[in-house]
C-alpha positions in Angstrom: 0.2 0.3 0.0 1.1 3.1 -1.1 1.3 6.3 1.5 1.0 10.1 0.1 1.2 13.8 1.8 -0.9 16.1 0.6 -0.6 20.1 0.6 -3.5 21.7 -0.2 -3.3 25.7 -1.3 -6.5 27.7 -1.2 -5.7 30.9 -3.5 -7.8 33.6 -5.1 -8.6 31.9 -8.0 -7.5 28.4 -8.0 -7.0 25.8 -5.4 -3.5 24.0 -6.1 -2.7 20.7 -4.8 0.3 18.6 -4.4 0.6 15.2 -3.6 4.5 12.8 -2.9 4.4 9.4 -2.1 6.3 8.9 0.6 7.6 6.0 -0.6 9.0 7.0 -4.4 9.3 10.2 -3.8 6.8 10.6 -6.5 4.9 14.2 -7.3 1.9 14.3 -8.6 -0.2 17.8 -9.1 -4.0 19.4 -10.0 -5.7 22.4 -9.8 -9.1 23.4 -9.7 -11.1 26.3 -9.6 -11.6 28.3 -5.9 -14.9 28.0 -4.4 -14.8 31.9 -2.4 -18.4 30.7 -0.7 -17.0 27.7 0.8 -13.8 27.4 0.5 -14.1 23.7 1.8 -15.5 22.5 -1.4 -12.6 23.8 -3.8 -10.2 21.9 -1.0 -12.4 18.4 -1.3 -12.8 19.1 -5.3 -8.9 19.0 -5.3 -8.0 16.5 -3.1 -10.6 14.2 -4.8 -8.6 14.8 -8.6 -4.8 14.1 -7.0 -5.6 11.4 -5.6 -7.0 10.2 -8.8 -4.4 11.7 -10.6 -1.7 9.6 -8.0 -3.2 7.0 -8.7 -3.8 6.4 -12.4 0.1 7.1 -11.9 0.6 4.2 -9.4 -1.1 1.8 -11.5 1.1 3.0 -14.6 4.5 2.8 -13.5 4.3 -0.3 -10.9 0.7 -2.5 -12.0 -0.6 -4.4 -9.4 1.3 -2.7 -6.1 -1.4 -1.2 -5.2 -2.3 2.7 -4.9 -3.9 5.2 -2.6 -7.8 5.5 -2.4 -9.8 7.8 -4.1 -12.8 7.8 -2.6 -13.5 11.3 -0.1 -17.0 11.7 0.7 -18.6 14.8 2.7 -18.7 13.1 6.2 -15.7 11.6 7.3 -15.0 9.0 5.3 -11.4 7.7 5.3 -8.8 9.3 2.9 -7.2 5.2 2.4 -3.5 5.9 2.2 -2.7 9.4 2.7 -0.7 10.1 5.9 -1.2 13.6 6.5 -2.7 16.4 4.8 -1.1 20.2 4.8 -3.3 23.1 4.0 -2.8 26.9 3.5 -6.1 29.1 3.3 -7.1 32.3 2.7 -9.9 32.7 5.5 -8.4 34.5 7.8 -6.6 36.9 5.8 -9.7 37.6 3.0 -11.7 38.6 6.3 -9.3 41.2 7.2 -8.6 42.4 3.4 -12.1 42.6 2.9 -12.6 44.5 6.4 -15.1 42.0 7.8 -14.4 43.0 10.8 -17.5 43.8 13.1 -19.3 43.8 16.3 -16.3 43.0 18.8 -15.5 44.2 21.9 -12.4 45.3 23.5 -11.4 44.8 27.8 -8.5 47.0 28.8 -7.2 49.0 32.1 -8.8 52.0 33.3 -7.8 55.1 32.3 -6.7 53.5 28.7 -9.8 53.4 27.2 -8.5 55.6 24.0 -5.5 53.4 23.1 -6.4 52.4 20.3 -8.0 56.2 19.1 -4.7 57.2 19.6 -2.7 54.7 18.2 0.7 56.0 16.3 1.7 59.0 15.0 2.9 57.6 11.7 1.3 58.8 8.7 1.3 55.7 5.6 3.7 56.3 2.9 2.1 58.8 -0.3 -0.3 61.5 2.1 3.0 63.9 2.6 2.2 64.9 6.3 -0.8 64.4 8.8 -3.3 67.3 7.1 -3.9 65.0 4.2 -4.5 61.9 6.1 -7.4 60.6 7.7 -7.4 57.8 10.4 -9.2 54.9 9.1 -11.9 53.5 11.2 -10.9 51.4 14.5 -11.0 48.0 14.9 -13.5 48.7 17.6 -15.3 51.7 18.2 -14.6 53.5 21.5 -18.2 53.2 22.3 -17.6 49.2 22.7 -14.7 49.7 24.9 -15.1 49.0 29.0 -12.1 49.4 31.2 -11.9 47.4 34.7 -9.5 48.6 37.8 -6.5 47.4 38.5 -2.8 48.0 37.6 0.5 46.1 37.0 3.7 47.7 36.6 6.7 47.1 33.7 8.3 44.6 35.9 4.8 42.2 36.9 4.2 43.3 39.8 0.9 44.6 41.6 0.2 47.9 41.9 -3.5 48.2 42.3 -5.3 44.9 42.8 -8.0 43.2 40.1 -11.4 44.9 40.4 -13.7 41.9 39.8 -16.8 43.9 40.3 -15.8 46.2 37.3 -14.8 42.7 35.3 -18.4 41.6 35.5 -20.2 44.2 34.9 -18.1 44.5 31.9 -18.8 40.9 30.9 -22.2 41.6 31.8 -22.5 44.8 29.0 -21.1 43.0 26.3 -23.8 39.9 27.1 -26.7 41.9 27.0 -25.6 43.6 23.7 -25.1 40.7 22.0 -21.0 41.2 21.5 -19.5 37.7 21.3 -15.8 38.4 20.0 -13.9 40.3 22.7 -10.4 40.8 23.1 -8.2 41.6 26.6 -5.2 43.5 27.0 -4.3 45.0 30.7 -1.3 46.9 30.5 1.8 45.2 31.0 0.2 41.8 31.1 3.2 40.5 28.8 5.3 40.7 32.8 2.6 38.6 34.2 -0.9 38.1 33.4 -2.7 37.1 35.4 -5.2 40.0 35.5 -5.9 38.6 32.0 -6.6 35.5 33.2 -8.8 36.4 35.7 -10.6 38.3 33.1 -11.0 35.9 31.2 -12.3 33.1 33.8 -15.2 36.2 35.2 -15.9 36.3 31.1 -16.6 32.4 30.7 -18.7 32.6 33.7 -20.8 35.9 33.0 -20.6 35.2 29.3 -20.4 31.8 28.1 -21.5 32.6 24.5 -18.1 35.1 24.0 -15.1 34.0 21.9 -12.2 35.8 24.0 -8.8 36.3 23.2 -6.5 37.5 25.8 -2.8 39.4 24.7 -0.7 36.8 26.6 -1.5 34.0 24.9 -1.7 36.1 21.5 1.5 38.1 21.8 3.6 38.3 25.5 5.5 41.4 24.1 5.4 45.7 25.0 4.2 47.6 23.0 0.5 48.4 24.2 -1.1 49.5 21.0 0.2 46.6 18.3 -0.6 43.9 21.2 -4.6 45.6 21.4 -4.2 44.7 17.6 -3.1 41.7 17.3 -5.2 40.6 20.0 -8.3 41.8 18.3 -7.4 40.9 14.8 -7.1 37.3 16.5 -10.7 37.4 18.0 -12.0 38.5 14.7 -11.2 35.8 12.6 -11.4 33.4 15.6 -14.8 32.0 14.9 -14.6 32.0 11.1 -11.8 30.2 11.3 -13.1 27.8 14.0 -16.1 27.3 12.3 -14.0 26.6 8.5 -11.4 23.8 10.1 -14.5 22.3 12.1 -16.3 21.8 8.8 -13.3 20.8 6.9 -12.0 18.3 9.6 -15.8 16.6 9.7 -16.1 16.5 5.9 -11.8 15.6 5.2 -12.5 12.7 7.8 -9.0 13.1 8.8 -6.5 15.5 10.8 -5.0 18.1 9.1 -2.3 20.6 9.7 -2.3 24.5 8.4 0.6 26.6 7.4 1.5 29.3 9.6 3.2 32.8 8.6 6.3 32.3 10.3 7.0 29.7 7.5 5.8 26.6 10.1 3.2 24.2 10.5 0.7 23.3 13.4 -2.4 20.8 13.3 -5.7 22.4 13.0 -6.4 21.7 16.5 -3.8 24.1 17.9 -4.1 26.4 15.4 -7.7 27.1 15.9 -6.7 28.9 20.1 -4.4 31.4 17.5 -6.0 31.7 14.2 -4.1 35.2 14.0 -0.8 32.9 12.9 -2.3 32.1 9.4 -3.2 35.3 8.2 -0.5 34.7 5.3 -0.5 31.2 5.4 -0.3 30.7 1.5 2.0 32.8 0.5 4.3 31.9 3.1 4.4 28.3 1.4 4.7 29.3 -1.7 8.4 31.6 -0.5 9.2 28.4 1.3 9.0 26.1 -1.7 10.5 28.1 -3.6 13.7 28.4 -1.1 14.2 24.9 -1.1 13.9 24.5 -5.2 16.3 27.2 -5.5 18.6 26.2 -3.4 18.7 22.7 -4.6 19.5 24.2 -7.8 22.5 25.9 -6.4 20.8 29.7 -5.5 20.6 29.8 -1.9 20.0 34.0 -2.2 16.6 34.5 -4.4 13.8 36.8 -4.7 10.8 35.0 -4.9 7.4 36.0 -6.6 4.5 34.3 -6.3 2.3 35.2 -9.3 -1.9 34.5 -8.3 -4.7 35.5 -9.6 -5.5 38.6 -7.4 -2.7 39.6 -5.9 1.7 39.3 -6.3 3.5 38.4 -3.4 7.2 39.3 -2.9 9.7 37.7 -0.4 13.6 37.6 -0.1 15.2 34.5 0.2 18.9 35.0 2.1 21.4 31.9 2.1 18.2 29.4 2.0 16.3 31.4 4.3 12.8 33.8 4.2 13.2 36.9 6.4 11.2 37.0 8.8 9.1 40.6 10.5 7.1 41.5 13.2 6.4 44.9 11.5 3.7 42.8 9.7 0.2 43.8 8.7 -2.7 42.6 6.6 -5.4 45.3 5.1 -5.1 48.0 7.7 -4.2 46.4 10.3 -1.0 45.7 12.3 -0.1 41.8 13.2 2.8 42.0 15.7 3.6 38.4 14.4 6.3 36.3 13.4 5.6 36.2 9.4 7.5 36.1 6.6 9.0 39.3 5.2 6.4 40.3 2.0 5.4 42.5 0.4 1.6 41.9 -1.6 0.6 44.0 -4.5 -2.9 43.8 -6.4 -1.1 42.7 -9.8 -2.7 39.1 -10.6 -3.7 37.7 -13.4 -7.5 39.0 -13.0 -6.4 42.5 -12.3 -9.0 44.9 -13.6 -7.7 47.5 -16.6 -9.5 50.8 -15.6 -9.7 54.8 -17.0 -8.7 56.9 -13.7 -10.7 60.0 -13.7 -7.5 62.0 -15.5 -7.8 59.4 -18.5 -5.1 57.5 -17.5 -5.2 53.8 -17.7 -4.5 51.8 -14.9 -4.1 47.3 -13.8 -5.7 46.9 -10.6 -5.5 46.1 -7.6 -9.2 45.5 -8.0 -9.3 41.8 -9.2 -12.2 40.3 -11.0 -11.5 37.0 -8.6 -12.4 33.2 -9.5 -15.9 34.7 -9.8 -16.9 36.2 -12.5 -13.2 36.4 -13.5 -12.1 37.4 -16.8 -13.8 38.2 -19.9 -12.0 35.4 -20.9 -13.4 33.1 -18.6 -17.0 33.5 -19.9 -19.3 33.6 -16.5 -20.0 37.6 -16.9 -17.4 39.0 -16.2 -17.7 42.9 -17.2 -13.7 43.9 -16.8 -11.1 43.5 -19.0 -8.3 41.8 -16.9 -4.2 41.4 -17.3 -5.0 37.9 -18.3 -7.6 39.0 -21.4 -4.5 41.1 -22.2 -2.3 37.8 -22.4 -4.8 36.0 -24.7 -5.5 38.9 -26.4 -2.1 38.9 -27.8 -1.8 35.3 -28.1 0.8 35.0 -25.2 -1.3 32.2 -23.3 -3.3 29.5 -25.0 -7.0 29.4 -25.8 -7.5 27.4 -22.3 -6.3 26.9 -19.2 -5.0 23.3 -16.9 -4.1 21.8 -20.3 -7.8 22.5 -22.2 -9.9 21.5 -18.8 -11.2 24.9 -19.1 -11.3 27.2 -22.5 -10.6 30.2 -22.7 -13.1 32.6 -25.0 -10.7 34.8 -26.9 -13.3 36.5 -28.8 -14.6 38.1 -25.8 -11.3 39.0 -24.6 -10.6 40.7 -27.9 -14.0 42.9 -28.0 -12.8 43.9 -24.6 -9.8 44.8 -24.8 -10.8 46.4 -28.5 -13.8 48.4 -26.4 -11.2 49.5 -24.3 -8.8 50.9 -26.1 -11.5 53.2 -27.9 -12.3 55.0 -24.8 -8.2 55.5 -24.8 -7.8 56.4 -28.1 -5.2 53.4 -28.5 -5.2 50.8 -30.5 -5.9 47.1 -29.1 -2.5 45.8 -29.2 -1.0 49.2 -27.4 -3.7 48.8 -25.1 -3.0 45.4 -24.2 0.6 45.4 -24.7 0.1 49.0 -22.2 -1.8 46.6 -19.5 0.9 44.4 -19.2 3.7 46.9 -19.2 2.0 48.7 -15.9 1.4 45.2 -14.2 5.1 44.3 -14.6 5.9 47.8 -13.1 3.4 47.5 -10.3 5.5 44.0 -9.4 8.9 46.1 -10.2 7.9 48.2 -7.5 7.2 45.7 -4.8 10.1 43.8 -5.3 12.2 47.0 -4.9 10.5 47.5 -1.4 11.6 44.2 -0.4 15.2 44.9 -1.9 16.2 47.8 -2.0 14.2 49.6 0.6 16.3 46.8 2.6 19.5 47.9 1.9 19.7 45.3 -0.7 20.5 45.5 -4.6 18.1 43.7 -6.3 21.0 42.9 -9.6 22.4 40.2 -6.8 19.0 38.6 -6.9 18.2 35.7 -9.1 14.1 35.8 -9.0 12.4 32.5 -9.1 9.2 33.1 -10.7 5.7 30.8 -9.9 2.3 30.5 -9.3 0.0 30.9 -12.0 0.7 34.4 -13.5 3.8 33.9 -12.1 6.2 33.5 -15.2 4.2 35.5 -17.8 5.8 38.6 -17.2 9.3 37.4 -16.3 11.5 39.0 -19.5 10.5 42.2 -18.5 11.3 41.7 -14.9 14.8 41.3 -16.0 14.8 44.2 -18.2 13.0 47.0 -15.8 15.4 45.8 -12.4 18.7 44.5 -14.2 18.0 41.0 -12.4 20.6 38.2 -13.6 18.0 35.5 -14.3 14.4 34.4 -13.8 14.3 30.6 -12.5 10.7 29.3 -13.4 10.4 26.0 -11.8 8.8 22.8 -13.0 4.8 22.8 -12.1 4.9 26.6 -11.7 1.4 27.2 -10.5 1.9 24.8 -7.7 4.8 26.0 -5.9 2.9 27.4 -2.9 1.2 23.4 -2.6 5.0 21.8 -2.9 6.1 24.2 -0.5 3.6 23.1 2.2 4.9 19.2 2.6 8.2 21.2 3.1 7.6 23.0 6.3 8.7 22.0 9.5 6.2 22.1 12.9 7.1 25.1 14.4 5.7 28.0 17.1 7.2 31.3 18.3 6.7 32.1 22.0 8.3 35.6 23.2 8.8 37.6 26.4 9.5 41.1 27.0 12.0 41.4 29.2 13.6 45.3 29.3 16.5 45.7 31.2 20.4 47.1 30.5 22.4 44.0 32.2 20.2 41.0 31.5 21.5 38.6 34.7 22.8 35.1 33.6 19.9 33.7 36.2 17.0 35.8 34.8 18.2 34.9 31.1 17.9 31.2 32.0 14.6 31.3 33.6 12.9 33.0 30.5 14.3 30.7 28.3 13.8 28.2 30.2 10.1 28.8 30.8 9.9 29.4 26.9 11.7 26.4 25.7 8.7 24.7 28.7 5.8 25.9 26.3 7.3 25.4 23.1 8.4 21.5 24.5 4.5 21.2 25.9 3.0 22.1 22.6 5.5 19.6 20.2 4.4 16.7 22.5 0.8 17.5 21.8 2.3 17.4 17.9 3.5 14.6 18.6 7.1 14.8 18.3 9.0 13.3 21.2 11.6 14.8 23.5 14.9 13.9 21.4 13.4 15.5 18.0 12.4 18.7 19.7 14.3 20.9 18.1 15.0 25.5 20.0 15.8 28.2 17.9 16.9 31.2 20.5 17.2 34.7 19.8 16.5 38.3 21.2 15.5 40.9 20.7 18.3 44.3 21.1 18.9 48.1 21.2 21.3 50.7 21.7 19.5 52.4 24.9 17.7 55.7 23.7 16.3 53.7 20.8 12.9 52.9 19.8 13.6 50.0 17.7 15.5 46.7 18.2 17.5 44.9 16.2 17.2 40.4 16.1 20.1 38.6 16.6 19.7 34.4 17.6 21.5 33.6 20.8 23.3 30.4 21.1 21.8 27.5 22.9 23.3 26.0 26.4 23.5 27.5 29.8 24.0 31.3 29.5 27.5 32.4 31.2 29.7 35.7 29.8 30.6 33.9 27.2 27.4 33.5 26.1 26.7 36.9 27.3 29.5 38.5 24.8 28.7 36.4 21.5 25.2 37.6 21.6 26.3 41.7 22.3 29.2 40.6 19.5 26.2 39.5 17.0 23.9 42.5 17.7 27.0 45.0 17.2 27.8 43.2 13.8 23.9 43.2 12.5 23.5 46.3 13.7 26.2 47.9 11.3 25.2 45.6 8.6 21.7 47.2 8.7 22.3 50.5 9.3 25.9 51.3 8.8 27.3 51.8 12.3 27.8 50.0 15.1 29.5 51.0 18.8 31.0 47.9 20.1 33.9 49.2 21.8 32.5 52.4 23.0 30.7 52.4 26.5 28.8 55.1 26.9 26.5 53.6 24.7 24.9 50.7 26.5 23.1 48.4 24.8 19.4 47.1 26.3 17.4 43.9 26.1 14.0 43.9 25.2 12.6 40.6 24.0 13.7 37.0 24.3 12.5 34.4 22.0 12.0 30.6 20.9 10.8 28.8 18.3 10.0 25.2 18.7 10.9 22.9 16.0 9.6 19.7 15.1 11.7 18.7 12.0 9.7 17.0 9.1 11.1 14.3 6.0 11.0 17.0 3.1 10.1 16.1 0.1 13.4 14.8 -2.6 13.6 17.0 -6.1 14.7 14.6 -8.6 17.8 15.3 -10.7 18.1 14.6 -14.0 21.5 14.1 -16.3 21.8 16.8 -19.2 20.7 15.9 -23.0 21.0 17.6 -25.9 21.2 21.5 -26.1 18.7 21.5 -29.5 15.0 22.0 -28.5 12.2 19.4 -30.0 10.5 20.5 -32.6 8.1 23.1 -31.5 4.2 21.3 -30.9 2.8 23.9 -32.4 3.1 27.5 -34.4 0.7 30.6 -32.7 -0.1 34.5 -34.0 1.7 36.5 -31.0 2.4 39.8 -30.1 5.8 41.1 -28.9 7.2 44.2 -30.5 4.6 43.4 -33.7 2.3 40.3 -34.7 4.4 37.2 -35.8 4.1 33.4 -35.8 6.1 32.2 -33.1 6.8 28.5 -32.1 4.9 26.7 -29.2 6.5 24.7 -27.3 5.3 21.9 -24.4 7.5 21.8 -21.1 7.1 18.0 -20.7 9.2 17.4 -24.1 11.9 19.7 -22.6 14.8 17.9 -21.4 17.7 19.0 -19.2 20.3 21.5 -21.3 17.5 22.1 -23.5 17.8 26.3 -24.4 14.7 27.9 -25.8 15.4 30.9 -27.8 12.7 33.9 -27.8 10.5 34.8 -29.2 9.1 31.8 -28.3 6.0 30.6 -25.4 6.4 27.6 -23.4 3.4 25.8 -22.0 2.9 23.6 -19.7 0.0 22.0 -17.4 -1.0 25.1 -14.5 1.5 27.9 -16.3 3.0 29.8 -20.0 6.2 31.2 -20.2 6.2 33.9 -23.0 10.1 34.1 -23.8 10.4 37.8 -25.9 12.7 38.1 -28.7 16.7 38.7 -26.7 16.1 36.1 -24.3 16.7 32.5 -23.8 15.3 29.9 -21.2 17.8 26.9 -20.3 16.4 23.6 -18.4 18.7 22.7 -15.8 18.9 18.7 -14.0 16.1 19.6 -11.7 14.2 20.9 -14.5 14.1 24.5 -13.7 13.9 27.2 -16.7 16.4 29.9 -16.4 15.7 32.5 -18.4 18.3 35.1 -19.5 18.9 38.0 -22.1 21.1 36.9 -24.8 24.6 38.5 -24.3 
């Protein structure tokens, strides 16, 4: 009996599924349209399709050896032969991006009911100054904020006792008004959670229908505004995520795991307690899958570009690891949880082309999504999209998914021509302009994640994946000066593949602000965090000898308002340990900001937060290596009229027919099941020994 692991990534347009045979390493990929009304429908259909495809491949490759079951019911039928399912979900992400956050209540310390109103003084880029910027609505309006007496200081010592009577009154106030999602954030609860735990007990007793999130569980870190908003985001998405995961578990009939924003995964049973950790679930999987593919092919440091139907997600991988941040946000909500550092722009295949009030052509960020989708989908769409421009110019075939979804090229042409008439341009110039705008939108995102972080974009090859990721690869090479672009096999399924490459991982943090961290305090805090990590890993089924703990610390020069995170050595803290951490901080600060003070005692170092990541390592799927073959490509599968610099009949190659070592020269188009690579004149695409297409400009 074969055993497979399945990764399911739900995107805005398609649900991508990958199955890996744990014995042979055989990888099977499928795609199916997403179902925004109920994402679980697309999930289950994708599982059915991949199991059927895996079984067919198994029977073809080893007749009589036994395959995997394909019967997947909606009432808990067992998935025979499936050992694990990992899911990248957008349920929490979409709720925040669509601003479907309402009906929340907030409990905070007496005298601090305006935390959310005051927020921070920073003004978003593009507004110039605060005179032109209006604060967006707060996640909880002030009339739904209740305060409770009691006060802790920054060390966690009690200054005033907790007021049980006010807590009971607050709980009853929420109950009487039907407010059932509540966040609790008291001052300095990162140092001592006792008051928050007491508030949760009273809410459970007085208002049992309420879903409650407390900040000491969600984010045990200082800065009360960010901690408050992150806790409230967790409370806001908790009911939705819990319903979705419970329904999916019932239909799937087996336990499954969920990808987290930090690049790890946890069982669905654990994730429902802190669903805010899943807000960048799918994009994180793509960055990790691309990092593994690139490093295997000899590119440890790359830019990753995940182009989907709705958006494009960009990240940077340095020495095989995507960069992490705790300064991220989703929509207008800051979420101070560990997440892969990404920039997202509304530049996907479904991005709508439109004319601004000034009469200029724009593309995105609004998307036609999966339903009704682009004009060429024939589902009632009314707006020209980036995909329609590609179809009109002949750069993608008149179908998707190998013919499963036929495209209406005539509808795309009529839409582009109508838009061109409004602009007073030719249809070709209009379609090419839509693609040029989309390429510049993507390049601006890449600059933000590289140049904006002090990195030279010309030093990094790029991995382009996702259904629409490779479509603008040649233009991005020219715009940014990239050395090359790597297009993996089955680029539309890299995010789903990435779900099968990630370890179980959870993060724990404790703010402990001091200029002189004693070795005993360091041992106590790291010991406490590692105990919590060990308990979680044990619940996940990992024996103690397989637990891995990664320590880090946030430090700053005394008087600074920002911190720098550095890795911390394992083992009992001693003077050599302290000296090593401080040396790492000075060097990291110098690399980031151009200066450091390792030998100047006037600039003392302040310890701010201590962190531990608990990691349960898994066995990653192996990427097969094939020997190089001939350099010349086989005869093209067909010829089609394609517009690059002008209309011309160009060769159409099937990627499956290319062998390692083969070089295709543009103009050409390389097609495969889930994506297409338009190869412009003056560019080459060479297949490496791992099946990746490496695109370069000809010298």
